[in-house]
C-alpha positions, 0 to 999 in steps of 0.5 A: 546720947546714942551710943550706936554709932559709936559702937559701930566704929568700934567694930569697924577699927576692930575689923579693920585692925583683925584685917591688917593682923592678917594682912601682915601673917599672910604676906603679900601675894604675888602673880609672876611670870619667868620674867615677873620674877627675874625683874624681882630678882634683879630688884630684891637678891641679895648677891645683886644687891652688893654688887649694886654697893660694889659699884658704889665703893669702886666710885668712891674709890675714884673720887679718892683717886682724883682727891690725889689730883686735885690741888690740897688746901688746908689752915693751920693754928698752932700756940705754944706755952714754954714752960721753960725757955729752951737754952742754947749755949754761945761758945765763951770766946765771944764773951772772952773766956776761956776756949773751950768754954760754953755760956748757956743762952735762953732766946724767944719768948713764953708764949709762941703763936701761928696763923696761916694756911699750906698749899699742896699741888702734885703737879706730875705722879705717873701713878695717880694719872694712871688711876685717873686713866682707870677710872671709866674701866674700873666703873665698867669691871663693876657694872659689868660684874653687876650683869654676870651676876644679874645673869646667873641669878636669871638662868637660876631662876628659869630652871626653878620656875619651870621646875616648879610649872612642870611639877603643876602639871604632874600633879594634874596627872595624879589629880587624872590618875585619882579620877580615874582610879575612883571611878574604876574602884565605884565600879568594881565595888557596884561588880563585887555586889553582883557577884561578877568580882572579888573583894580581893580586887576592890583592895588591889584598886584601893592600895594602888589609889592609896600609893597614888595618893602618896606620891601625890603628897610626896610631890605636893610638898617637893614642889612647897620647897621648890617655892620656898626656894624660889623666894629665897632666890629672887628676895621675897618674904617667906610669908608673901604668896607666890603664883607663878602664871605660866604654862609650859607647852611642847610649843612653848619650848621649842617656839623662837629656837634659833640655831644661832650661827652668828655667835660672838664670844663678845656676847656673854657677859662673863666674856666681856668682864675677864676682857676689862679685868685684862685691861686693868691689868694692863693698866696696872702695869704701866701704872707701875712702870711710871714708879720708875719716873719722878713726880713733882710737886708744888707747895705754898705756905703764908703764916703769921707768928707772934711772940708775947712774955704774956699771953695778949695775942688779941691785943696789940702786937706784931704780928710776923709773917712769912710766905713761900713758894716751893717746887718738889721733886723726888726722884727715885734711885734705888728701892731695893727692886721693889719697882721692877718686882711690882712690874714682874708682878701685874704681867703674870697677873695679866698671863693669868687673866689671858689664860682664863679668857683663852679657856673661856672661849674653850668652855663657852664653844663646848657650852653652845656645843653640848646644849644644841645636842642636848635640846635637840635630844630633848626634844626628840625625848619629848615627842616620844615620851609624849607618844608613849603616855598618850599609848599607855593612857589608851592602853588602860582605859582598853584594859579597864573597859575589858575589866569592866565588861568581864574580859579582862582581869584585875593584874592587866588593869594594875600592870597599865596602870603601873605603865601608865605612871611610869610613861606619864613620870618620863614624860615630866623628867622630857619636858623639865630636860627640854626646857632646861636645854633650851635655858642653858643654850640661850645662857650659853649664846650669851642671850638669855 
C-alpha cells in the first residue's frame, strides 16, 4: 500500500493546525477609518452594551406595569385532613343546661377538599394608569441614554484616533531627521578622513543621532500604549491588530468646518436626555397625586367544595358549588402624610432637573464659544508652526551645506538641528490641537 498520500495529508493537517494556532495567538487584523472605529465601539464597548441592556430592563419593567392593569386569573386546589376535628362550644341553655354552661360539639368531616378559579381585575388605580402613560417615555429615556453614551465614546475615539495619527506623522519626522543626520555623519566621516574636521565633530553628530533614536523609541512606546487604550475603548481584544488608515493634514482639519449660527439646544443628546428626565419627573408628580383617589377592583370566584369522612373524593359523592362576583372600592382617608410627602419630594426632584437643564444650557453656550475660539487659534497656530518648521528645515539644510563646504561649524549645525526638532514638535502639537478643537466644536453643537 502506498503511504505517500497519507503522509502528505498528515503534513497538510499539521500546517493548517499551525496556521490556525498562529492566527489564534496574533488575533484578527482590522484596518479602520475613524468612522469604522466608532461603529466598532458602538457594537462592542462595554458601556454601550450595558446601556442597551438597560433598555431591555426597562421593557420588562413596562411589562410589569402593564400586567397590573390586566386581569389576573388563577386556579386553586386545596385539601385538609383534620387529624382532630375542630371543636365548637354551644350554650348549654339550648339543651336545657344551666345558664353559663357550654357543651363541646364537633362539626364537619375529617377530609375537606376545594377546587376552583379566582379572577381579579383592576378597574381604576390612578398610579397604575400614570405608569401606563409613562411607558413610552421610559423607553425613550433609556434609548436616549444609549445615544448619550455612544456620543461620549465617539468623541473619545476621535481624539485618541487622531492623536495616534499625529504620532505616526511624528515618527515620519523622526525618520527624516535621522536620515539627515546619518547623511551628515557619513559626510563628516569623509571630511575627517581628509583632515578637514576633528573627531569631536563626528562624536557630536553621533550623540545627536543617539538622542534622536531615544526620542523615537519613546514615541513608539507611547504609540503602542495609545493603541492599547484605543482597543480597550472600542472593545477590541488586545491580541487583535488595529491599523489606522486615515491621514491627518491641514486641509482635512479645515475642510467642512462650519461656524453654525443656527444651533438648537435640542440638537444635543444630553439635553434631550434631561428633557425626557423632566417629563418623567412630571409624570411622577401626577402618579403621587393620583394616590389620593380611590381604587376600584373587580373580583370573582367559582369553587367546588367536598367533605368526606373517608378519603374518597374521586369516587361518588356531592361537590358543593360556591361562586361570587364582587366590587372592591378602597378609599384612602389618612396615611400619615406619606402621600403629601411623596408629592412634595417629586416636585423638588423636578426643580432639580430644571436646574440641571438651565445649567446645561449655560455649559453648552460656553462649550460652543470656547470651541470656536480654540479652533480659530489652533488653525492660526498650525499655519504659523508649519511655516516655522519649513523655515527651520531650510536653515538646517543651509547650515549643513556650509558645514560640508568648511565654512560652518559643528556648533551651528547642532543649534540648527535643535531648532528644527523643536519646530517639528510644535507643529505636531498644533496639528493635534487643531483636530481636537474641531471635534470639541462639533460635539458642542451636537453634530459630531
